[in-house]
C-alpha angles and dihedrals in degrees: 000000000000120000088216111065132202108224103216146070126315118253103184094170095054117133111270142167125178118238106287119240109267095024116135102275092194092064119076096214126064133182128244107257093225095055135179097057091186118039135190121300094016095169140008111291094010118103098182140007120200142132092046138147134226138183138182113271134173095340094313135050137277130190148183112228135199101233114192102207121220087252089060097249115124123222137164120262130187120237135183134201138176095208105024091245108068112055139193118199133208113249094229128054118253110284108223119202133191123238090274093054097255123137110271107174124167119233087244136342133201147165096030126192124201121206133169113220116179107313100343137072116225126203116200122186145155118262145148116285095159084305136008109317146144124280126194139191138168137212137176098194108022089242101084120039118193113201112217133206114290106261097215141022118247138315109051141110144170099050117181127181124216112240094238140022118271116208087353093301132110111240128210131185117209141167115226109216143158133261094270135053089304112237089199139034146156130195117251133188124222131180136209136186093208112015088254107074115047127190147120088089117197132188112239106178143321138207117301138211090263107112098235094057104027096115105044144323135211141186119274127176122009109276115266116226111231138165087259096051136272110336108215126192108196139165126253125196134207131180126236136174085264097050137268125339119207119206133176119247135180136221139167118225127200110270096227100029105032093180085074114083112213098181133006124184112235091203127060120256093211131006131176108285107129124078094251090054097043099040125052145078090316109019127220101027132140107170120177118212107157148012134201112205137179119219094204100052100025091232118153128193115197120205114203139173114243123207090334085282112075143030116239131192128214134177141214141154120243094236092050098048095042091049091050093048092049094046091049098037122143117172131177132212090261089053097053100039121091090255104239127114 
């Protein structure tokens, strides 16, 4: 049994593939050999699905997917799978309602996350609120979706909920930005007693001098609770003469004060190298949005958007990735401080 434990439910039927022969054995993360798991034109009216989130549900898996419509406007679609690899998508986009049951649709919605907290499932996405901002909705049955008040004013992106309360407060990671493509960005932590009023904002971490994350960073999958702290897969961005490159990084946050970074890997865990990551609508992107993990075995499956065109799947074990992050850790003063000034 692993010395590092995932604190969470068992998902014995989660998608999994052992490390393929010939894969880099010095890296803790390996790709699914049959990638991409979602290809172009996956459903009528949808040209591309990417940057999407999935969770276990009723013995199978359910997900919220960024569906880039053929008219170019992104919305969120619901998808279901028995194995977490082969997906069927609803024909219509998710119909959000307000508390009174009236239609309450965003102008557009993209890069959703999906997190279960207590007895509800929360969808968090980026939208227009007189500028780029965070949208949020909840459901208990994946039939009715109640859109909630926007947690922050513009400009903000990449919001990720923690899967449980900490010190009796809901916690949310976000990345304050600007109205454009954001040539900067740090991860911040906010808390709420009721999922309506958010405050006590804390800085978590910013970009570093390491080449793959020297422009900006942003939250990825919902943090995984482990015996070492909160395991966070995030994205780091660098600039090249051919545009931005998005890689996947890893960090471990303090379990009781998650604005404090205990360990932060100075090298990427995954960077664009395969054709479906390097070639697409937006080339050179690996963008994590979700994990499925099994508490018993320590297995972790990472879902990531590839080149703003496909969905890829990668695997690791909690003991391997935590060991790698700790052995290659490089933290700064702004990482390890409480994050308030």
